[in-house]
N, C-alpha and C positions, 0 to 999 in steps of 0.2 A: 513521219517521213516530211509530211508539211514543214513541219516546225524545225527539221533538219534541213532540208532546201530552201527555207527563208535565211537560218542562218550561214547556213554556205552563199548566199548570194551574197548577204552583208561581208562576210569577209572576202570574197576572193574580188579581185578585178572583174569587170563584165569582158573583156576578151579571152579569160582563161575559162568563165563558166560552163560556156559550151563544150568543153572536153570534159570537165569535169562530170559532169552533168550525163553525158555518155556513161563515163565511167561506171559511174553508180548505178547507173540504168541496167548495165550489162551484169553489177554483181550483185545487183538487190530483185531480178525479175526471176521467178521462179514458172517456169512453164506447168499446165495442168496435167500433160502428160508425165511430167517427172516427178508429180506428187501423189499420182496415183501408181505409180511405179513404187516408187517408198514406200505407201503403206500398204504393199502386198507383201512388202520384204520383212516388215514389222510381225507380221500377225504370225502368230504359229499355233501348233495344239494345243488344245483349254489342258490342264492339269486336273486329274481327278480329287476329291473331296479328301476323300482317304487319304492321298499320296499329302497332301496340307495337314491334316491333324498330325501323321507320324513326323511330316518336319518340325511342327512347332515343338509335338513332346520331344523330339530329340536334340534341339535347342535349348528346350528348357533342363533336361539332363547335362547337357554340355556345360551349360553356364553354371551350374552347380556343382559340378566336380570341377569344373575351375576357380571359384570363389572356395570349396576347402581346400583347395591344394594353395591357394596364397595364405591362408590363416595359417594350416600346417608346415610352412615353411616360411617362419618370421626372417630365416635370413636373403629369401631373396626379395623384402620389402623396399618400396623404393627408396633411396636414398640411406639405406641402413639403420632410420631411426629407431625402429622398437627394439634392433640388439641393443642401441645405447641406452634407452629406457630399462632394458631390463637389467644392464648391468649396472647402473646407477642403483637400483633396487637392491641388486647384491651386495654391490658396496657397501651401501646404506645398515642395509642389517649387519654386515660384519660388524663395523663402526660400531651401534648399537649395543653386539654381546660384548665387544671389547670394552666398553663405556660400564655397560653390568658387570663385568667380572672385575674391573676397577673399582667399582663404587664397592662391590662388596668388600674387597680388601680393606679398602678404606674403613667402611663401617664394621668390619671386623679386626682393626686397630686402632680404632677411638680411645677406647678407655686407656692404651699405651701411650697417643700422641698428648692426650689431656694429660696424663702424669707428668709426661717431658716439659710440658707447658709447664704447670705449676711448679716445677723443680728451677726451670730456669726463670723465672718469676721471683721466686722466693731467694734464687742466686743473685739478681740483679740488686735485690732490697737489701739484703745482708753486706754486699755489696757497695751500695750508698752509704748504708748505715757507715762503714768502717772508715769510707774517706772523709764521711763529716767529721765523724771522730779524730781522724788522723791531721785535720783544719783545725781544730781546738787543740789539740795536741801542738800543734805546728805553732799556735798566736799564744802560749804558753811560754813556747821557746823562745819567742822573741819578744814579749812579755818580760823576761828574765833577763835576756840579755841586753834590751834597754833598761832596765835597772827600774822596774815595774813598781807595783805599790807590795806594802810589805804583806799584805795577805796573801800575794799570787806565788812572793818568794819563799812562802813557807807552806805551799800548799803541798801536799806529800801524792807520790805515784799512786797509780791503780791499784798497783801489786799491792800496797803496803794499805789499801784502804780494806772495809768490811765489806761484800757481796753482798747485795739485795736487790730483789724486784722493783719495790717501792718504798719512799720514804715520805711518809704522813705524817706532816706539820700543822698539828690544831694552835691556833692560834687564839691564845688566852691574856688574861691579865692577873694584878695583884688582886683583886676583888671576886674573883669567879672562880673561887672554890667549891661551890655548892653546883656549877654548872658543868664543873670536871669532875666530881664526885656523879651527875647524873650518866655522863659519858659512862663512865667504869662501871656503873651498873650496868650499862644496857651492851651497847654495840662494840665497845673497845675492852678485848681483852685484860687484865691486871694480874700480875706474878708471875707465875710458872706457864699461867697460859701465855702470858706476851713474848716471854722468851721463847716458848715454844713455836710460836707464830714466825718469828723473826727465823729461827733457824730452820724450820720445814719448811714453808713458804716464801721468806723473803721478803716478809711483810713488817717493814718499823715501823713505830706509831710513838711520837714523843709530844707532848705540850710544848708549845713552842714561846718561851719569856724572857725578858731583857734581866735589868735590875733596878733599883730604884735609883732617884736621884739621890740620895742618900747612902753607898753600897754600906751593907752591914748593920742596916737599921730593922725596924720590926718587920716590914714587908719582905724584904732578902730572905731574914732568918725564919719566918712564916714558910716561903718555898725550900729551905735546906729542909725543914722538919718534913715536909710532905714528898719531897723527893727523896729522902731517905727510909721514907714507908711504901712508896711504889715504885722507886725507881724508871717513871714516865716520865720525864722532861730533858728538854735539849736548852741549856743557856746560853743564849747570846752576850755580847761584849755592848749592850746597847740599854740607853736609859728609856725605859715604857713610857709611854704618850701617844694619846688619839690621836694627835696631827702626827706623829712620827710612824703611820703605820706602814709606809713606801720604804722609809729607810730601813725597817724593820724586816719586811718582807724580802727584801735585796740580802739583808745579812740571813737571814735563813737562808737561802737556796744559798749563797755560799757558805756556809757555815756549813749546811747537809752534804755539800758536793766535797769538801773537805775530810767528812767521815765517811762516807759511804758512798760505795760505787755501785748506782742502783741506775735500772732502767727508766724509771719515774721519779717526780719529786711532786706533792700534792703537797695544798697549803686547804686548810679548812677553818670555819671560824670551833668555837667551842658552843655555839647554839642553834648545833646543823646535824642531823640524823642523819647516820651514814651506815650503809652493808656491805660493808668490806669485801663481802666475796663477790658480789656485782661489780664494783670499783676494780678489784683485780680482774675481772671478764670482760669489761670494758677495755683496761687500759690493753691488753694482754694482744689484744685485735694491731696494735699499731705496734706492736715490739719492734718489727722489722724495719721502722721507716722513722728518719730521720727526722729532726725538728718539727717535733709535733707539740700541740699547743690545744689542751681539751676542755671544754667548759659550756654552759649556756651564756651563748654571745650574746651581746646586745649592742645599743648604742643609743645612753640617755641624753636627754639634753644637758647644756652645758649652763651652770647654773651661775650667772654673774652677780646677784644681788647677795649684798652682806648679811650675816646674822640669818640665811637659811641654813639647814644642815644638807652637806655635800658641796657646800659651797665652791667656786673654784675660781682662786683668785688669778691667775694665769687664763682666765678668759678669754681674754684679748687674742690669745694665740691659736685660735680655733674658729676665727674669723668674726662676720658679723652677730648683733644680739641673737638670741634663739637658736642658733645651730646646735647642733649633737657631734657627739665624741664617734670616734673614729671606734669600729667594732671591735670589742673586747670581753673577755670573760668575766661572768658576773663573779663580784668578790666572795661570795660566799664560800665558793669551792673551785680548785680549778688543781690541772694538772700540767706539767712539761715535762719533755724529755729529757734525758741526760745532758746532751749537746747544748740545749739551751739554758740550763742551769749553769755547765760550763761556763757560755757566753757570758751572764751575770756576773758570776765569778770574777772572771776576769778583767773585764769592765766597769765594773762594780764604782771603782770610783769616779768613771764621766756620765755614768746612769742619770740624766735628767727625774727629778721626784715631783709629783703633782700632788695635789693636795689629797690625792683618792688612788690608796694603793693598787686598785685594780685597771684605773687606768693609767697610771705609772708602769705597770708590769703590759700591760698592751702597748704603749708606748715604746717599749724598748726591743719589741719585737718587729717594729714596722720599717722596711727598710732589707730585713733578712727572709729569706727563701724558708718560710716557716708555712706550716699548713697548717690552720684554724678547723678545729673539728667542733661542732655545736651538735653538743649532745643533750637533748632536753631530759633525758633520764635523770642527769645532774641538779636539775634544779625542779624538782615534784611537787606538788601544795604537801602541807599535811591531810591526815584524814579528813573529809572522804577522801579524796581526789589519788593518794599514795595506796589508799585501802581499794578502791576501785581496779588500781592498774595489776595490783597484787592478786586479786583474785581471776583478772583477765588473763593473768600468767606474765605479766610485765613488770615484775619487779622494780623497782627506783634505785638509784644507786645512793641520790640523797634527796629528803624532804624537808621543808621549811617555809618559812611564810613571807611573801614579799613584802606584806605591809610590817614588818617587825627586822626586814631583811635577816630573819634567823626564824628558829622556833619562839614564838609569842609565848610567852613564860615558860620557855623551856625546864627549868628545874620541874616543875609539877608538872609537865607536860613527856617529858619524854620516855617515861615509861610506858607511858599507855603507847605515844607512837610506834615505840619500838615491840609492842605486843601484837598491835595493826598490820604496823607495814616493814615488821623486820623480815627477815631472809630466813629466820631461824639460825641455830648455834653455830650449828655444824656444817653451815653451808659452805663458810669461809676455807674449809678444811678437805674439801671435795673438790675446788678448783684446779683444774691442773695446769699448771704455771710451768 
């Protein structure tokens, strides 16, 4: 009260203080007789203890009843939050059941869906291959119209060609009769079996050779005698020579395309062991794809020094000294699809030839949309390498020795390699083509 009076004195002028003080005194003053009277009014009769206990129990029961009614009637919950949550839970359960139903439907039709995807994929591959062949035929037509090479003009249509799955050309020389005989005695069928293989499986096998520098000479007559006996040669209009292998390879593919309408064309050396069934199975995987180039891909050094084996006279075209060649299939064996063989035939007059035929072939495909397939089963080593792989169930397509660029002493060893690493004489007849 003193504090309040002091504050009033500080805020109110002196002349008004007396009137304000009187008002405050009249409002605050409580007389003793008034206090006693009010105290009498507030007093009442004391409440019994039993009444208090009954009142407490009644209050507890009422509170319990109110609480249970609140949880039983969720619709009266504040702001309606609980009904919203319950509705969300119901909707989530319905969506989950619908998803489970759709998932079961999809799982039940998985086989059908995968079947349709496979069919669509095969149809696309077939269409791609057809387009590729049409492009090649268009190129042939343009060449004929523009007065192309004599070979292109004389090329027969596909309808007049012999159908085949693969044509295998075995590169050989005049001095390699013993090598040829070693192949005829091992993996290459002869006589009636050779004709049956062509007719039933579409696998054509020929020794590829040109003629000597003196046509009709002793060397040519010896080949004529051998051909009359075995009927397994493909003669080229080409003068034989080691440094002419690039030209021979180009002529082989051009000639083979003009004689057989095959899916693949293979070149293999006469000192390489080959499993025909494995080769056919490997190529069949790429039957529906266009522009396929299959072999053991490598990138060897460009040898600029004169006098060494595999010397490259045009080494300067490959950059600085010590550079390597572009990726290409090793020359012992490789395969190309029909459209690539047709490309070589059409453009044979302008395809550049390097010293090494495998490099030349690889260079012809640079700049084209060609799929390079690196198949290491086409360059297995001789026993024990190919033997271990055969025992493990991975029979090789071809086997040779890298150190000799073919089977070392192939005439003496070919039969042993065939007995050790061969797939069996009946394997090729069981291949589904």
